One Martini backbone bead per residue (centre of mass of N, CA, C, O) as a GRO file, in nm:
protein
  353
    1UNK     BB    1   0.101   0.032   0.019
    2UNK     BB    2   0.034   0.378  -0.067
    3UNK     BB    3   0.150   0.678   0.065
    4UNK     BB    4   0.116   1.025   0.174
    5UNK     BB    5   0.306   1.231   0.348
    6UNK     BB    6   0.327   1.495   0.583
    7UNK     BB    7   0.544   1.752   0.664
    8UNK     BB    8   0.336   1.848   0.917
    9UNK     BB    9   0.352   1.558   1.033
   10UNK     BB   10   0.516   1.451   1.309
   11UNK     BB   11   0.457   1.146   1.319
   12UNK     BB   12   0.535   1.082   1.027
   13UNK     BB   13   0.826   1.203   1.039
   14UNK     BB   14   0.924   1.014   1.254
   15UNK     BB   15   0.890   0.751   1.082
   16UNK     BB   16   1.054   0.837   0.850
   17UNK     BB   17   1.329   0.881   1.000
   18UNK     BB   18   1.351   0.591   1.113
   19UNK     BB   19   1.387   0.470   0.823
   20UNK     BB   20   1.629   0.630   0.721
   21UNK     BB   21   1.821   0.527   0.955
   22UNK     BB   22   1.777   0.206   0.863
   23UNK     BB   23   1.904   0.275   0.586
   24UNK     BB   24   2.198   0.215   0.425
   25UNK     BB   25   2.156   0.465   0.171
   26UNK     BB   26   2.125   0.700   0.327
   27UNK     BB   27   2.061   1.054   0.370
   28UNK     BB   28   2.028   1.379   0.487
   29UNK     BB   29   1.821   1.438   0.238
   30UNK     BB   30   1.592   1.241   0.353
   31UNK     BB   31   1.533   1.412   0.584
   32UNK     BB   32   1.303   1.626   0.727
   33UNK     BB   33   1.491   1.870   0.777
   34UNK     BB   34   1.563   1.906   0.472
   35UNK     BB   35   1.285   1.920   0.342
   36UNK     BB   36   1.197   2.169   0.502
   37UNK     BB   37   1.400   2.368   0.386
   38UNK     BB   38   1.283   2.360   0.103
   39UNK     BB   39   0.975   2.412   0.158
   40UNK     BB   40   1.018   2.689   0.311
   41UNK     BB   41   1.180   2.837   0.090
   42UNK     BB   42   1.012   2.741  -0.209
   43UNK     BB   43   0.723   2.608  -0.200
   44UNK     BB   44   0.712   2.323  -0.265
   45UNK     BB   45   0.553   2.013  -0.342
   46UNK     BB   46   0.551   1.752  -0.144
   47UNK     BB   47   0.622   1.404  -0.226
   48UNK     BB   48   0.578   1.142   0.026
   49UNK     BB   49   0.641   0.831  -0.031
   50UNK     BB   50   0.484   0.531   0.113
   51UNK     BB   51   0.554   0.202   0.208
   52UNK     BB   52   0.314  -0.037   0.331
   53UNK     BB   53   0.351  -0.317   0.539
   54UNK     BB   54   0.121  -0.593   0.600
   55UNK     BB   55   0.097  -0.816   0.869
   56UNK     BB   56  -0.165  -1.019   0.909
   57UNK     BB   57  -0.352  -0.748   0.916
   58UNK     BB   58  -0.183  -0.572   1.132
   59UNK     BB   59   0.107  -0.514   1.105
   60UNK     BB   60   0.286  -0.204   1.039
   61UNK     BB   61   0.536  -0.098   0.788
   62UNK     BB   62   0.804   0.043   0.656
   63UNK     BB   63   0.959  -0.040   0.317
   64UNK     BB   64   0.941   0.257   0.176
   65UNK     BB   65   1.071   0.553  -0.003
   66UNK     BB   66   0.981   0.879  -0.178
   67UNK     BB   67   1.132   1.184  -0.237
   68UNK     BB   68   0.954   1.469  -0.369
   69UNK     BB   69   0.917   1.752  -0.601
   70UNK     BB   70   0.689   1.994  -0.713
   71UNK     BB   71   0.778   2.200  -0.976
   72UNK     BB   72   0.660   2.539  -1.047
   73UNK     BB   73   0.740   2.701  -1.374
   74UNK     BB   74   0.751   2.962  -1.607
   75UNK     BB   75   1.063   2.917  -1.688
   76UNK     BB   76   1.135   2.579  -1.631
   77UNK     BB   77   0.896   2.424  -1.559
   78UNK     BB   78   0.744   2.117  -1.484
   79UNK     BB   79   0.860   1.909  -1.210
   80UNK     BB   80   1.038   1.627  -1.083
   81UNK     BB   81   1.232   1.613  -0.772
   82UNK     BB   82   1.515   1.390  -0.642
   83UNK     BB   83   1.656   1.644  -0.477
   84UNK     BB   84   1.665   1.957  -0.432
   85UNK     BB   85   1.961   2.095  -0.348
   86UNK     BB   86   2.104   1.799  -0.405
   87UNK     BB   87   2.314   1.537  -0.444
   88UNK     BB   88   2.096   1.348  -0.304
   89UNK     BB   89   1.850   1.085  -0.369
   90UNK     BB   90   1.571   0.898  -0.381
   91UNK     BB   91   1.488   0.591  -0.338
   92UNK     BB   92   1.394   0.368  -0.045
   93UNK     BB   93   1.421   0.009  -0.094
   94UNK     BB   94   1.399  -0.330  -0.010
   95UNK     BB   95   1.206  -0.363  -0.270
   96UNK     BB   96   1.247  -0.328  -0.607
   97UNK     BB   97   0.956  -0.379  -0.722
   98UNK     BB   98   0.820  -0.150  -0.558
   99UNK     BB   99   0.986   0.076  -0.679
  100UNK     BB  100   0.915   0.022  -0.980
  101UNK     BB  101   0.610   0.070  -0.936
  102UNK     BB  102   0.611   0.356  -0.841
  103UNK     BB  103   0.763   0.481  -1.086
  104UNK     BB  104   0.537   0.391  -1.294
  105UNK     BB  105   0.308   0.563  -1.160
  106UNK     BB  106   0.433   0.832  -1.177
  107UNK     BB  107   0.437   0.850  -1.482
  108UNK     BB  108   0.140   0.826  -1.527
  109UNK     BB  109   0.030   1.063  -1.344
  110UNK     BB  110   0.255   1.302  -1.486
  111UNK     BB  111   0.194   1.254  -1.776
  112UNK     BB  112   0.184   1.587  -1.927
  113UNK     BB  113   0.233   1.779  -1.649
  114UNK     BB  114   0.550   1.714  -1.708
  115UNK     BB  115   0.855   1.738  -1.841
  116UNK     BB  116   1.006   1.597  -1.593
  117UNK     BB  117   1.216   1.345  -1.416
  118UNK     BB  118   1.436   1.366  -1.129
  119UNK     BB  119   1.698   1.149  -1.010
  120UNK     BB  120   1.952   1.156  -0.742
  121UNK     BB  121   2.029   0.842  -0.843
  122UNK     BB  122   2.058   0.520  -0.847
  123UNK     BB  123   1.918   0.279  -1.082
  124UNK     BB  124   1.785   0.003  -1.157
  125UNK     BB  125   1.674  -0.211  -1.356
  126UNK     BB  126   1.315  -0.158  -1.471
  127UNK     BB  127   1.309   0.125  -1.595
  128UNK     BB  128   1.259   0.436  -1.791
  129UNK     BB  129   1.512   0.559  -1.688
  130UNK     BB  130   1.785   0.781  -1.764
  131UNK     BB  131   2.107   0.788  -1.760
  132UNK     BB  132   2.355   1.039  -1.608
  133UNK     BB  133   2.713   1.111  -1.629
  134UNK     BB  134   2.791   1.422  -1.457
  135UNK     BB  135   2.903   1.280  -1.182
  136UNK     BB  136   3.108   1.290  -0.886
  137UNK     BB  137   3.206   1.144  -0.593
  138UNK     BB  138   3.391   1.235  -0.283
  139UNK     BB  139   3.560   0.999  -0.055
  140UNK     BB  140   3.679   0.976   0.273
  141UNK     BB  141   3.856   0.775   0.465
  142UNK     BB  142   3.860   0.708   0.800
  143UNK     BB  143   4.013   0.753   1.137
  144UNK     BB  144   4.088   0.758   1.471
  145UNK     BB  145   4.367   0.863   1.338
  146UNK     BB  146   4.441   1.149   1.178
  147UNK     BB  147   4.741   1.090   1.084
  148UNK     BB  148   4.664   0.861   0.887
  149UNK     BB  149   4.495   1.038   0.698
  150UNK     BB  150   4.724   1.246   0.630
  151UNK     BB  151   4.897   1.055   0.450
  152UNK     BB  152   4.701   1.096   0.189
  153UNK     BB  153   4.811   1.359   0.140
  154UNK     BB  154   4.933   1.598  -0.039
  155UNK     BB  155   5.237   1.745   0.001
  156UNK     BB  156   5.272   1.999  -0.203
  157UNK     BB  157   4.969   2.102  -0.133
  158UNK     BB  158   4.799   2.016   0.124
  159UNK     BB  159   5.018   2.024   0.347
  160UNK     BB  160   5.131   2.298   0.273
  161UNK     BB  161   4.868   2.462   0.322
  162UNK     BB  162   4.827   2.389   0.618
  163UNK     BB  163   5.095   2.508   0.723
  164UNK     BB  164   5.059   2.797   0.615
  165UNK     BB  165   4.804   2.872   0.779
  166UNK     BB  166   4.939   2.825   1.055
  167UNK     BB  167   5.187   3.035   1.003
  168UNK     BB  168   4.967   3.284   0.961
  169UNK     BB  169   4.741   3.246   1.197
  170UNK     BB  170   4.516   3.070   1.149
  171UNK     BB  171   4.181   3.016   1.278
  172UNK     BB  172   3.947   2.786   1.432
  173UNK     BB  173   3.583   2.824   1.450
  174UNK     BB  174   3.287   2.755   1.618
  175UNK     BB  175   2.955   2.889   1.479
  176UNK     BB  176   2.632   2.807   1.605
  177UNK     BB  177   2.476   3.062   1.477
  178UNK     BB  178   2.326   3.327   1.327
  179UNK     BB  179   2.589   3.475   1.290
  180UNK     BB  180   2.723   3.249   1.132
  181UNK     BB  181   2.525   3.262   0.887
  182UNK     BB  182   2.573   3.558   0.812
  183UNK     BB  183   2.876   3.524   0.748
  184UNK     BB  184   2.839   3.313   0.540
  185UNK     BB  185   2.658   3.462   0.335
  186UNK     BB  186   2.857   3.685   0.264
  187UNK     BB  187   3.085   3.493   0.162
  188UNK     BB  188   2.901   3.353  -0.050
  189UNK     BB  189   2.851   3.592  -0.232
  190UNK     BB  190   3.148   3.620  -0.316
  191UNK     BB  191   3.192   3.342  -0.427
  192UNK     BB  192   2.969   3.323  -0.643
  193UNK     BB  193   3.060   3.566  -0.807
  194UNK     BB  194   3.332   3.454  -0.884
  195UNK     BB  195   3.159   3.203  -1.045
  196UNK     BB  196   2.893   3.334  -1.172
  197UNK     BB  197   2.682   3.346  -0.915
  198UNK     BB  198   2.426   3.338  -0.718
  199UNK     BB  199   2.306   3.345  -0.422
  200UNK     BB  200   2.149   3.207  -0.198
  201UNK     BB  201   1.905   3.250  -0.003
  202UNK     BB  202   1.875   3.357   0.322
  203UNK     BB  203   1.639   3.175   0.398
  204UNK     BB  204   1.788   2.908   0.355
  205UNK     BB  205   1.996   2.956   0.582
  206UNK     BB  206   1.795   2.990   0.812
  207UNK     BB  207   1.686   2.702   0.786
  208UNK     BB  208   1.927   2.550   0.840
  209UNK     BB  209   1.965   2.654   1.119
  210UNK     BB  210   1.683   2.565   1.239
  211UNK     BB  211   1.697   2.241   1.141
  212UNK     BB  212   2.019   2.180   1.197
  213UNK     BB  213   2.203   2.350   1.375
  214UNK     BB  214   2.018   2.390   1.630
  215UNK     BB  215   1.999   2.041   1.619
  216UNK     BB  216   2.285   1.914   1.552
  217UNK     BB  217   2.330   1.827   1.232
  218UNK     BB  218   2.511   2.091   1.216
  219UNK     BB  219   2.803   2.298   1.122
  220UNK     BB  220   3.021   2.586   1.183
  221UNK     BB  221   3.312   2.705   1.026
  222UNK     BB  222   3.584   2.934   1.107
  223UNK     BB  223   3.821   3.140   0.943
  224UNK     BB  224   4.075   3.329   1.119
  225UNK     BB  225   4.228   3.665   1.059
  226UNK     BB  226   4.269   3.924   1.247
  227UNK     BB  227   3.947   3.906   1.321
  228UNK     BB  228   3.895   3.782   1.030
  229UNK     BB  229   3.678   3.638   0.817
  230UNK     BB  230   3.788   3.403   0.535
  231UNK     BB  231   3.623   3.143   0.618
  232UNK     BB  232   3.365   2.883   0.541
  233UNK     BB  233   3.165   2.602   0.682
  234UNK     BB  234   2.920   2.337   0.614
  235UNK     BB  235   2.833   2.057   0.820
  236UNK     BB  236   2.705   1.736   0.787
  237UNK     BB  237   2.571   1.487   1.027
  238UNK     BB  238   2.549   1.138   0.929
  239UNK     BB  239   2.609   0.893   1.097
  240UNK     BB  240   2.921   0.803   0.934
  241UNK     BB  241   2.899   1.105   0.803
  242UNK     BB  242   3.068   1.388   0.667
  243UNK     BB  243   2.930   1.681   0.503
  244UNK     BB  244   3.061   1.909   0.267
  245UNK     BB  245   2.839   2.139   0.162
  246UNK     BB  246   2.977   2.429   0.230
  247UNK     BB  247   3.172   2.698   0.081
  248UNK     BB  248   3.344   3.008   0.195
  249UNK     BB  249   3.536   3.293   0.054
  250UNK     BB  250   3.803   3.522   0.047
  251UNK     BB  251   3.999   3.575  -0.242
  252UNK     BB  252   4.225   3.764  -0.099
  253UNK     BB  253   4.324   3.503   0.101
  254UNK     BB  254   4.388   3.228  -0.044
  255UNK     BB  255   4.697   3.226  -0.134
  256UNK     BB  256   4.830   3.323   0.146
  257UNK     BB  257   4.649   3.163   0.382
  258UNK     BB  258   4.491   2.891   0.334
  259UNK     BB  259   4.195   2.830   0.484
  260UNK     BB  260   4.046   2.585   0.350
  261UNK     BB  261   4.250   2.372   0.442
  262UNK     BB  262   4.222   2.408   0.756
  263UNK     BB  263   3.923   2.363   0.770
  264UNK     BB  264   3.913   2.075   0.663
  265UNK     BB  265   4.111   1.952   0.864
  266UNK     BB  266   3.945   2.018   1.119
  267UNK     BB  267   3.703   1.843   1.022
  268UNK     BB  268   3.845   1.578   0.998
  269UNK     BB  269   3.957   1.546   1.280
  270UNK     BB  270   3.685   1.555   1.427
  271UNK     BB  271   3.560   1.309   1.288
  272UNK     BB  272   3.757   1.106   1.388
  273UNK     BB  273   3.722   1.167   1.703
  274UNK     BB  274   3.392   1.093   1.666
  275UNK     BB  275   3.370   0.821   1.470
  276UNK     BB  276   3.388   0.872   1.178
  277UNK     BB  277   3.424   0.720   0.846
  278UNK     BB  278   3.334   0.971   0.659
  279UNK     BB  279   3.425   1.217   0.399
  280UNK     BB  280   3.217   1.433   0.220
  281UNK     BB  281   3.281   1.633  -0.084
  282UNK     BB  282   3.095   1.581  -0.303
  283UNK     BB  283   3.014   1.692  -0.602
  284UNK     BB  284   3.142   1.655  -0.943
  285UNK     BB  285   3.195   1.753  -1.240
  286UNK     BB  286   3.355   1.585  -1.497
  287UNK     BB  287   3.473   1.876  -1.627
  288UNK     BB  288   3.601   1.939  -1.325
  289UNK     BB  289   3.925   1.883  -1.286
  290UNK     BB  290   4.024   2.075  -1.056
  291UNK     BB  291   3.825   1.980  -0.830
  292UNK     BB  292   3.893   1.682  -0.839
  293UNK     BB  293   4.190   1.718  -0.773
  294UNK     BB  294   4.154   1.852  -0.492
  295UNK     BB  295   4.013   1.610  -0.365
  296UNK     BB  296   4.231   1.388  -0.428
  297UNK     BB  297   4.460   1.526  -0.248
  298UNK     BB  298   4.294   1.409   0.020
  299UNK     BB  299   4.217   1.093  -0.066
  300UNK     BB  300   3.970   1.094  -0.243
  301UNK     BB  301   3.731   0.901  -0.389
  302UNK     BB  302   3.594   0.831  -0.691
  303UNK     BB  303   3.228   0.816  -0.765
  304UNK     BB  304   2.971   0.733  -0.928
  305UNK     BB  305   2.695   0.980  -1.017
  306UNK     BB  306   2.398   0.905  -1.115
  307UNK     BB  307   2.135   1.022  -1.295
  308UNK     BB  308   1.766   1.025  -1.349
  309UNK     BB  309   1.543   1.027  -1.646
  310UNK     BB  310   1.213   1.159  -1.745
  311UNK     BB  311   1.217   1.096  -2.078
  312UNK     BB  312   1.460   1.290  -2.054
  313UNK     BB  313   1.758   1.460  -2.057
  314UNK     BB  314   1.737   1.735  -1.837
  315UNK     BB  315   1.856   2.023  -1.714
  316UNK     BB  316   2.096   2.163  -1.502
  317UNK     BB  317   2.237   1.884  -1.420
  318UNK     BB  318   2.288   1.828  -1.757
  319UNK     BB  319   2.470   2.056  -1.797
  320UNK     BB  320   2.718   2.229  -1.971
  321UNK     BB  321   2.949   2.457  -1.841
  322UNK     BB  322   3.065   2.528  -2.142
  323UNK     BB  323   2.847   2.670  -2.242
  324UNK     BB  324   2.766   2.969  -2.367
  325UNK     BB  325   2.520   3.033  -2.191
  326UNK     BB  326   2.658   2.980  -1.921
  327UNK     BB  327   2.890   3.185  -1.957
  328UNK     BB  328   2.709   3.439  -1.984
  329UNK     BB  329   2.590   3.414  -1.699
  330UNK     BB  330   2.854   3.444  -1.550
  331UNK     BB  331   2.932   3.721  -1.660
  332UNK     BB  332   2.690   3.874  -1.550
  333UNK     BB  333   2.728   3.816  -1.244
  334UNK     BB  334   3.015   3.946  -1.217
  335UNK     BB  335   2.873   4.247  -1.306
  336UNK     BB  336   2.698   4.272  -1.071
  337UNK     BB  337   2.575   4.400  -0.815
  338UNK     BB  338   2.552   4.267  -0.505
  339UNK     BB  339   2.251   4.350  -0.447
  340UNK     BB  340   2.141   4.233  -0.706
  341UNK     BB  341   2.246   3.934  -0.684
  342UNK     BB  342   2.077   3.870  -0.437
  343UNK     BB  343   1.801   3.916  -0.571
  344UNK     BB  344   1.834   3.705  -0.789
  345UNK     BB  345   1.855   3.464  -0.602
  346UNK     BB  346   1.577   3.498  -0.454
  347UNK     BB  347   1.419   3.443  -0.735
  348UNK     BB  348   1.571   3.214  -0.915
  349UNK     BB  349   1.591   2.935  -0.734
  350UNK     BB  350   1.292   2.840  -0.755
  351UNK     BB  351   1.345   2.767  -1.079
  352UNK     BB  352   1.636   2.554  -1.027
  353UNK     BB  353   1.573   2.285  -0.860
   0.00000   0.00000   0.00000
């Protein structure tokens, strides 16, 4: 039996989260706290499908879930996405035939009313979804002794940069407060502009604070030099993995102070000491060789991260970042005033999830 849970129903969300925590391949992006961040910021319609298994007509338990959002946009069209603004998503089912049946029903119900459906995870054969191999994820295996993990780092670049940051007097501080989010947001606006992109809405950062950081599902680290914050990172902690979700920094200090390297090393050390087994550097586009090389210099291993689409591969996550239109958008963003670019982000992101 398939039901749709309400994101506003605390009892149902507690059952949802208990199942996510019990499933081997789940991620923090399947948890209700992350789904609430998406829904409360962008006001998409959440479709939280739940498979209920009934035993002997009495006992009922969840044996599968599929979180997705119905995004309605006059600019980018209507579509189903699992899960917007997330590296990972997709169904979690113990029985694959039930997963395939649900996805088949989904196609029937929304065929014609949506341009496409995008699932940000691997799917086994048996569905009509098309795989697209546009990303790799990079994962670093940890050890209870951080120095053993450190041996995996590239000596000429990664270790050198960590030592340089330490010698330059860069200090790391945890700041899990709304002030920490404000500091991160302002740095993030600088970073995004450098890459030719608008920053995410401040409302999204506030929701991350309310639903994750304030409830100890995530933390903020700041890199400080001479009382000035020059780099910041948001790290999500889930089961045996720390996810390096966001990084922001002041480009004026990157070359001389190397704050990002010390920030990441501090987070890795802490993860080791607290018993985490993996450090997830997140997804990287296959054509972004410089970012992939950076992550691999930490000893992180690349793993294929296919996304699946129906009826055809389309949308921003399938786009080639080297396309002329993409580069023109980057150029425009780099030349907009900061205040205007923040307003663009506040309006635009709801259309690109």
